[in-house]
C-alpha positions as CSV (number, residue, x, y, z in Angstrom):
1,X,31.9,149.9,171.7
2,X,31.1,153.6,171.4
3,X,27.0,154.4,171.1
4,X,27.1,157.6,169.5
5,X,25.1,157.1,166.1
6,X,22.7,159.8,165.4
7,X,23.8,162.4,167.9
8,X,26.2,163.9,165.0
9,X,25.8,167.5,163.8
10,X,23.6,167.8,160.8
11,X,26.9,169.7,159.2
12,X,30.1,169.2,159.7
13,X,30.4,165.4,161.4
14,X,33.7,163.2,160.8
15,X,32.6,161.1,158.0
16,X,35.1,158.7,155.0
17,X,32.9,161.4,153.1
18,X,34.3,164.6,151.2
19,X,33.7,167.9,152.9
20,X,30.5,170.2,151.8
21,X,29.7,173.8,152.2
22,X,28.4,173.8,155.7
23,X,25.4,175.6,154.8
24,X,24.2,172.4,153.1
25,X,22.6,169.5,155.1
26,X,25.4,166.3,154.5
27,X,22.6,163.5,154.0
28,X,25.0,160.7,153.2
29,X,26.7,161.5,156.0
30,X,23.3,161.3,158.0
31,X,22.9,157.5,156.6
32,X,26.4,156.9,157.2
33,X,25.9,157.3,160.9
34,X,22.9,155.5,160.8
35,X,24.5,152.3,160.1
36,X,25.2,152.5,163.5
37,X,22.4,151.5,165.3
38,X,20.7,149.8,162.7
39,X,23.7,147.2,161.7
40,X,26.3,147.8,163.5
41,X,25.6,147.2,167.3
42,X,23.4,144.3,167.1
43,X,25.9,142.4,164.4
44,X,28.4,143.5,167.5
45,X,26.3,142.1,170.4
46,X,25.8,139.1,168.5
47,X,29.5,138.5,167.9
48,X,30.1,139.3,172.0
49,X,27.7,136.7,172.7
50,X,29.9,134.5,170.3
51,X,32.6,134.7,171.9
52,X,31.3,135.4,175.6
53,X,32.7,138.5,175.9
54,X,31.5,141.6,177.6
55,X,32.2,144.6,177.1
56,X,31.8,149.1,178.1
57,X,29.6,151.2,176.3
58,X,30.0,154.6,176.5
59,X,26.8,155.9,175.0
60,X,25.9,159.8,174.0
61,X,22.9,160.3,176.0
62,X,21.3,161.8,172.8
63,X,21.9,159.0,171.1
64,X,20.2,156.5,173.6
65,X,17.1,159.3,173.5
66,X,16.7,158.1,170.0
67,X,17.4,154.1,170.4
68,X,16.3,153.3,173.7
69,X,15.5,150.1,173.3
70,X,18.8,149.0,171.9
71,X,20.3,150.7,174.9
72,X,18.1,148.4,177.0
73,X,19.5,145.6,175.2
74,X,23.1,146.4,175.7
75,X,22.6,146.0,179.4
76,X,20.1,142.9,179.3
77,X,22.9,141.3,177.3
78,X,25.4,141.9,179.7
79,X,27.2,144.9,179.2
80,X,27.7,147.9,181.1
81,X,25.9,151.4,180.4
82,X,28.7,154.6,180.7
83,X,28.8,157.9,180.2
84,X,29.9,159.8,176.7
85,X,28.6,163.4,177.7
86,X,24.5,163.9,176.8
87,X,25.6,165.5,172.8
88,X,28.3,166.0,170.9
89,X,29.0,169.7,172.3
90,X,33.0,169.8,173.2
91,X,33.2,169.5,176.7
92,X,36.6,171.2,177.5
93,X,35.0,175.2,176.7
94,X,32.1,174.5,179.0
95,X,31.2,176.0,182.6
96,X,31.1,174.0,185.5
97,X,27.4,174.6,185.7
98,X,26.9,173.6,181.6
99,X,29.5,170.3,182.9
100,X,27.4,168.9,185.3
101,X,24.3,169.9,183.6
102,X,25.5,167.1,180.7
103,X,26.5,164.8,182.9
104,X,23.8,164.7,185.0
105,X,21.0,164.6,181.6
106,X,23.3,161.9,180.6
107,X,22.9,159.9,183.8
108,X,18.7,160.3,183.6
109,X,19.0,159.4,180.2
110,X,21.1,155.9,180.5
111,X,19.3,155.1,183.6
112,X,15.6,155.6,182.0
113,X,16.4,153.2,179.3
114,X,18.5,150.9,180.8
115,X,17.9,150.9,184.7
116,X,21.8,151.4,185.3
117,X,23.4,154.3,186.4
118,X,26.6,154.8,184.5
119,X,30.0,154.6,186.6
120,X,32.3,155.5,184.3
121,X,32.4,158.3,181.8
122,X,34.5,159.2,178.2
123,X,34.8,162.8,177.6
124,X,33.7,163.7,173.7
125,X,37.4,163.2,171.8
126,X,38.7,162.5,175.6
127,X,39.5,166.7,176.4
128,X,37.3,167.0,179.6
129,X,38.2,170.3,182.2
130,X,40.2,170.7,184.9
131,X,36.9,170.4,186.7
132,X,36.0,166.8,185.5
133,X,37.1,164.6,187.8
134,X,35.3,166.6,190.9
135,X,32.1,166.9,189.2
136,X,31.8,162.8,188.2
137,X,33.0,162.2,191.8
138,X,30.4,164.3,193.1
139,X,27.9,162.5,190.6
140,X,28.8,158.9,192.0
141,X,31.3,157.8,188.7
142,X,34.2,155.9,189.7
143,X,36.4,155.9,186.7
144,X,37.1,157.9,183.4
145,X,39.3,156.7,180.7
146,X,40.1,160.0,179.2
147,X,44.3,159.4,180.4
148,X,45.8,157.6,177.8
149,X,49.5,157.3,179.9
150,X,49.8,153.8,181.0
151,X,49.1,150.3,179.9
152,X,46.7,149.5,182.9
153,X,44.6,151.2,185.3
154,X,45.4,153.0,187.5
155,X,44.6,155.8,190.6
156,X,44.5,159.1,191.0
157,X,43.8,161.5,194.0
158,X,40.2,163.6,193.4
159,X,39.6,165.5,196.5
160,X,42.2,163.6,198.8
161,X,39.7,160.1,197.4
162,X,41.4,157.6,194.9
163,X,39.3,157.9,191.7
164,X,39.9,155.2,189.0
165,X,41.4,155.6,185.3
166,X,40.8,152.7,182.9
167,X,43.1,154.2,180.1
168,X,41.5,154.6,176.6
169,X,43.2,153.9,173.2
170,X,43.9,156.0,170.2
171,X,46.1,153.6,168.9
172,X,43.7,150.6,169.0
173,X,40.8,152.5,168.3
174,X,38.6,151.9,165.0
175,X,37.7,155.7,164.4
176,X,41.9,157.0,164.3
177,X,42.7,154.0,161.8
178,X,40.2,153.1,159.3
179,X,38.6,156.7,158.9
180,X,41.7,158.4,159.5
181,X,44.5,156.5,158.2
182,X,42.6,154.5,155.9
183,X,43.5,151.1,157.0
184,X,42.5,148.2,155.9
185,X,40.9,145.4,158.2
186,X,43.8,143.2,157.4
187,X,46.1,146.2,159.0
188,X,43.9,146.7,161.6
189,X,43.6,142.8,162.8
190,X,47.6,142.8,162.4
191,X,48.2,145.9,164.5
192,X,45.7,143.8,167.7
193,X,47.9,140.7,167.6
194,X,51.3,143.0,167.5
195,X,49.5,144.8,170.3
196,X,48.7,141.6,172.3
197,X,51.1,139.9,172.0
198,X,53.6,142.8,173.3
199,X,51.7,143.1,176.3
200,X,51.1,139.5,176.7
201,X,54.8,139.3,177.2
202,X,55.1,142.2,179.5
203,X,52.8,140.7,181.9
204,X,54.9,137.9,183.2
205,X,56.6,140.3,185.6
206,X,53.8,143.6,185.7
207,X,49.8,144.4,185.3
208,X,49.0,144.8,181.8
209,X,46.1,145.9,180.4
210,X,44.7,146.4,176.5
211,X,42.0,148.6,175.5
212,X,40.0,148.3,171.6
213,X,37.9,151.3,170.7
214,X,35.2,150.2,168.4
215,X,32.7,152.6,167.2
216,X,29.2,151.5,166.5
217,X,29.0,152.7,162.6
218,X,33.2,151.3,161.5
219,X,33.6,148.3,163.6
220,X,30.2,147.1,163.0
221,X,30.4,146.7,159.4
222,X,30.7,143.2,158.6
223,X,34.5,142.7,157.8
224,X,35.7,144.7,160.8
225,X,33.7,142.5,163.0
226,X,34.9,139.6,162.1
227,X,38.3,140.8,162.6
228,X,37.5,141.9,166.1
229,X,36.0,138.4,166.7
230,X,39.2,136.0,165.2
231,X,41.1,138.4,167.5
232,X,39.3,137.7,170.7
233,X,39.1,134.2,170.1
234,X,43.2,134.2,169.2
235,X,43.8,135.8,173.0
236,X,41.0,133.8,174.7
237,X,43.3,130.8,173.6
238,X,46.5,132.5,175.7
239,X,46.6,131.5,179.5
240,X,45.8,134.0,181.6
241,X,44.0,136.3,179.8
242,X,40.7,137.9,181.3
243,X,38.0,140.1,179.2
244,X,36.3,142.8,181.9
245,X,34.0,145.5,181.2
246,X,35.2,148.8,182.5
247,X,33.6,148.9,185.7
248,X,34.9,145.6,186.7
249,X,38.3,146.9,186.3
250,X,37.6,150.1,188.1
251,X,36.7,148.2,191.3
252,X,39.5,146.2,191.2
253,X,42.1,148.4,190.5
254,X,40.2,150.7,193.6
255,X,40.4,147.3,195.9
256,X,44.0,146.1,194.9
257,X,47.2,147.1,196.7
258,X,49.1,146.5,193.8
259,X,47.7,149.4,192.1
260,X,49.5,152.3,190.2
261,X,48.8,155.2,192.3
262,X,49.8,158.4,190.6
263,X,49.9,161.3,193.1
264,X,49.6,161.5,197.0
265,X,47.1,161.5,199.6
266,X,47.4,164.4,202.2
267,X,47.8,162.5,205.5
268,X,46.6,165.4,207.9
269,X,43.3,165.4,205.0
270,X,43.0,161.2,205.4
271,X,42.9,161.8,209.6
272,X,40.7,164.5,209.5
């Protein structure tokens, strides 16, 4: 559940509205984003309570500063507060100092509002830098989600130490399918079920994980929240299915000897 409302740029933010000249403030777009914290997140929180599922909420620091009580409520209701940068500034163009400062500001903001320190991270549109994982590791993060190359959690070496990847999703992502492809709720609901059924069948012989991305202002709409709830109820009826926060998945991956590992650890460095 992405917690982003209110941090979008005043001009040129992504939305369902036609693009206007950047010299004018786009007032309807601002209100479209405001829906996320006014209606979307509260609606999804109630839905997750009904189905007994706890999720990860990647929070933009500036959005938390604007709505600290809502961020606190997310955590009080059992969900994870994870990092999503302090602002919507594209991360891939940052210097190392700028990137580190952004992460540190995000940590402080989330801690001040929720009382918890983020352990996971999601870069703006998944575009980090070659230094991102090292900076995250320095700051105490244990996982990121910006590698979408597997349908299961896995480990990568960062400075010769395992760092967890809990893959995000683009194709099970509301911002891609609803807003970019203009799917109906029924189309997205069908895609969710097809995705689950295939992964569930594969899970008979290998570890499988399914991620669904729900943005505050998008899946927080009534019909879309209903569709997600119906999907969750469907998946819960299948034997052996578990719903976990991403920090729980990351810890499981780090502790399990069966977790896929990419790269290798230099034995001489390990001995040292």
